C-alpha positions in Angstrom: -16.4 22.8 1.7 -18.4 19.9 3.3 -22.2 19.6 3.2 -22.7 20.9 6.7 -20.8 24.1 6.0 -22.7 24.6 2.7 -26.0 24.3 4.7 -24.8 26.9 7.2 -23.7 29.3 4.4 -27.1 28.9 2.7 -28.9 29.7 6.0 -26.8 32.8 6.4 -27.8 33.9 2.9 -31.4 33.2 3.7 -31.1 35.3 6.9 -29.8 38.2 4.9 -32.9 37.8 2.6 -35.1 38.0 5.7 -33.5 41.3 6.7 -34.3 42.6 3.3 -37.9 41.4 3.7 -37.7 39.0 0.7 -38.9 36.0 2.8 -40.6 35.5 6.1 -39.1 33.8 9.2 -41.6 31.0 8.8 -40.2 30.4 5.4 -36.7 30.2 6.9 -37.8 27.6 9.4 -39.2 25.4 6.7 -36.2 25.9 4.5 -33.8 25.0 7.3 -35.8 21.9 8.0 -35.6 20.8 4.4 -31.9 21.5 4.3 -31.2 19.6 7.5 -33.2 16.6 6.3 -31.2 16.7 3.0 -27.9 16.8 4.9 -28.8 13.9 7.2 -30.0 11.9 4.2 -26.8 12.6 2.4 -24.7 11.7 5.4 -26.6 8.5 5.9 -26.2 7.5 2.2 -22.7 8.4 1.6 -21.5 11.4 3.6 -19.2 9.0 5.5 -15.9 8.5 3.8 -13.9 5.3 3.0 -11.4 6.0 5.8 -14.2 6.2 8.4 -15.8 3.0 7.2 -12.5 1.2 7.2 -11.7 2.3 10.7 -15.1 1.1 12.0 -14.9 -2.2 10.2 -11.4 -3.1 11.4 -12.5 -2.1 15.0 -15.4 -4.6 14.7 -13.1 -7.3 13.3 -10.6 -6.8 16.0 -13.3 -6.8 18.7 -14.7 -10.1 17.2 -11.2 -11.5 17.2 -10.7 -10.6 20.8 -14.0 -12.3 21.7 -13.1 -15.4 19.7 -9.7 -15.5 21.4 -7.9 -15.2 18.1 -6.6 -11.6 18.4 -5.5 -9.1 21.0 -6.7 -5.5 21.2 -3.2 -4.4 20.5 -3.6 -5.8 17.0 -5.4 -2.5 16.0 -2.0 -0.8 16.5 -0.8 -2.6 13.4 -3.6 -1.2 11.3 -4.0 2.3 12.6 -0.8 3.8 11.1 -1.9 2.5 7.7 -5.5 3.8 8.1 -4.1 7.3 9.2 -1.6 7.6 6.3 -3.2 5.8 3.4 -6.9 6.5 4.0 -7.3 9.6 6.2 -4.2 11.1 4.7 -5.4 10.9 1.1 -8.0 12.9 -0.8 -9.7 9.8 -2.1 -9.8 8.0 1.2 -11.3 11.0 3.0 -13.9 12.1 0.5 -17.6 11.1 0.8 -17.9 7.4 -0.2 -21.0 7.9 -2.3 -18.9 10.0 -4.8 -16.2 7.4 -5.2 -15.5 5.8 -8.6 -13.8 2.5 -9.6 -11.0 4.6 -11.2 -10.4 6.4 -8.0 -10.1 3.1 -6.1 -7.4 2.0 -8.6 -5.7 5.3 -8.2 -5.8 4.9 -4.4 -4.1 1.5 -4.7 -1.3 3.0 -6.9 -0.8 5.9 -4.5 -0.5 3.5 -1.6 2.1 1.4 -3.3 4.1 4.5 -4.1 3.9 6.5 -0.8 7.2 6.3 0.9 8.0 3.0 -0.9 5.4 1.1 1.1 6.7 -2.3 2.2 5.1 -5.6 1.5 3.6 -5.9 5.0 2.0 -2.5 4.9 0.7 -3.1 1.4 -0.9 -6.4 2.5 -2.5 -4.6 5.4 -3.7 -1.8 3.2 -5.3 -4.1 0.7 -7.1 -6.0 3.5 -8.4 -2.8 4.9 -9.5 -1.6 1.5 -11.4 -4.8 0.8 -13.2 -4.7 4.2 -14.2 -1.1 3.5 -15.4 -1.6 0.0 -17.4 -4.7 1.0 -19.2 -2.8 3.7 -20.0 0.1 1.4 -21.3 -2.3 -1.2 -23.4 -4.1 1.4 -25.0 -0.8 2.4 -25.6 0.2 -1.2 -23.6 3.4 -0.9 -21.3 3.0 -3.9 -22.3 3.8 -7.4 -20.3 0.8 -8.8 -19.8 -2.9 -7.9 -16.3 -3.2 -6.3 -14.1 -6.1 -7.0 -14.5 -8.6 -4.2 -11.3 -10.3 -5.1 -8.9 -7.4 -4.7 -7.2 -8.7 -1.6 -6.9 -12.3 -2.8 -5.6 -11.2 -6.2 -3.0 -9.1 -4.5 -1.8 -11.9 -2.2 -1.6 -14.4 -5.1 -0.1 -12.0 -7.7 3.4 -13.4 -7.0 2.2 -16.9 -7.8 0.5 -15.8 -11.0 -3.1 -16.5 -9.8 -6.2 -14.4 -10.6 -9.4 -15.1 -8.7 -12.7 -15.1 -10.4 -16.3 -16.1 -9.8 -17.1 -19.4 -11.4 -18.8 -18.4 -14.8 -20.8 -21.6 -15.0 -23.1 -20.8 -12.0 -25.5 -23.6 -11.3 -24.2 -25.5 -14.3 -20.9 -26.2 -12.4 -22.7 -28.9 -10.4 -23.5 -30.8 -13.7 -19.8 -30.5 -14.7 -18.6 -31.8 -11.3 -21.1 -34.7 -11.5 -19.6 -35.6 -15.0 -16.1 -35.7 -13.5 -17.3 -37.8 -10.6 -18.9 -40.3 -13.0 -15.6 -40.6 -15.0 -12.8 -41.4 -12.5 -10.8 -43.1 -15.2 -10.5 -39.9 -17.2 -7.3 -38.1 -16.0 -8.2 -34.8 -17.7 -11.7 -35.0 -16.3 -10.3 -35.4 -12.9 -8.1 -32.4 -13.4 -11.1 -30.4 -14.4 -12.9 -31.7 -11.2 -10.0 -30.4 -9.1 -10.1 -27.1 -10.9 -13.8 -26.7 -10.1 -13.2 -27.2 -6.3 -11.8 -23.7 -6.3 -8.7 -21.9 -5.1 -6.4 -23.5 -7.6 -5.7 -22.6 -11.3 -5.2 -24.9 -14.3 -1.5 -23.9 -14.4 -1.1 -25.0 -10.8 -2.9 -28.3 -11.3 -0.7 -29.1 -14.3 2.5 -28.4 -12.2 1.4 -30.4 -9.1 4.1 -32.8 -8.1 3.4 -36.0 -6.1 5.9 -35.2 -3.5 4.6 -31.8 -2.4 1.0 -31.3 -3.7 -0.3 -30.8 -0.2 1.9 -27.7 0.1 0.7 -26.2 -3.1 -3.1 -26.3 -2.8 -5.5 -26.2 0.2 -6.3 -29.9 1.1 -9.9 -30.9 1.5 -11.7 -34.2 1.4 -12.8 -33.9 -2.2 -9.4 -32.7 -3.3 -7.7 -35.7 -1.7 -10.1 -38.1 -3.3 -9.6 -36.6 -6.8 -5.8 -36.7 -6.4 -5.9 -40.3 -5.1 -7.9 -41.3 -8.2 -5.4 -39.4 -10.5 -2.4 -41.2 -9.0 -4.0 -44.6 -9.8 -3.9 -43.8 -13.5 -0.2 -43.7 -14.0 3.0 -45.4 -12.8 4.0 -45.0 -9.2 7.3 -43.5 -10.3 5.5 -40.7 -12.1 6.8 -37.2 -11.0 3.5 -35.3 -11.4 0.0 -35.9 -10.0 -1.7 -35.5 -13.4 0.1 -37.5 -16.2 -1.0 -39.0 -19.5 0.7 -41.3 -21.9 1.7 -39.6 -25.1 4.0 -40.9 -27.9 4.8 -43.9 -25.9 5.8 -42.2 -22.7 4.2 -40.6 -19.6 4.1 -36.8 -19.5 2.5 -34.3 -17.3 -0.7 -32.7 -18.5 -0.5 -29.2 -19.9 -2.8 -26.5 -18.6 -4.5 -26.2 -22.0 -5.5 -29.8 -21.6 -7.9 -28.8 -18.9 -9.4 -26.0 -21.0 -9.8 -28.4 -23.9 -11.4 -31.1 -21.7 -13.8 -28.6 -20.2 -14.9 -27.7 -23.8 -15.7 -31.3 -24.6 -17.5 -31.8 -21.2 -19.6 -28.8 -22.0 -20.4 -30.2 -25.4 -21.3 -33.5 -24.0 -23.7 -31.9 -21.4 -25.2 -29.4 -23.8 -23.7 -26.5 -21.8 -22.4 -23.3 -23.4 -18.6 -23.3 -23.1 -17.2 -20.3 -21.4 -13.4 -20.1 -21.5 -11.4 -19.9 -18.2 -7.8 -18.8 -18.5 -5.0 -21.0 -17.3 -4.1 -18.6 -14.5 -7.6 -18.2 -13.1 -8.9 -19.9 -10.0 -12.5 -19.9 -8.7 -12.9 -18.1 -5.4 -14.5 -20.3 -2.7 -17.6 -18.8 -1.1 
């Protein structure tokens, strides 16, 4: 029973009490006013469900895409079946958003992946819609938990073994980046510098090959500069971007080399070391 039906039922009970002379009609008017205000407040804060929010958010995104000339209105046809089946068609997706829990969101994702053997395209669409809905609910302070802002990215990158996180060093990251800029002759320091540009993990950096690095990570001016400096530090016939001389021969850096180097950079700067796993990449703002 939804909130509006409950309000109606309570009013009917109150009406019965009037007939039995337990309360006056003036009392009923005041009670009805209080109940209506409570219902409207509840609806405003969280009476809307996840499915409703998702539907409105995607409509806004599509409209913006049409205005920008990047999408056609027919694009919403790609999303609507997923919204209908995996949001409106589920108990979790159609319940008041204010009552949602983090565990239920995880359950909704599992349900979506299992329903009718959802294919990769539908699942990608679902995760994008879910992220948009959760972001909006969090922005409006409707949820009772802080949703993961990396759900969509983590899903996309799961096959490549990448997990997105916020940079745990906060403002201190600028000091670390400045350290790597001041030490262009330190191959491990350069690798840490590339790591801190975001969107790439230590494992990816260690495996970057000279011939195809542009295909493996997003190319930006700072990235290109770091890689150019790294390539100057080992022979031209080296296979990898980041290589160091060990036991008389050139070998690619290991992912743990970046973790170790970060530890020593932090020690040098007087910063508390906070471990970052080899498969973790910083999400770019």
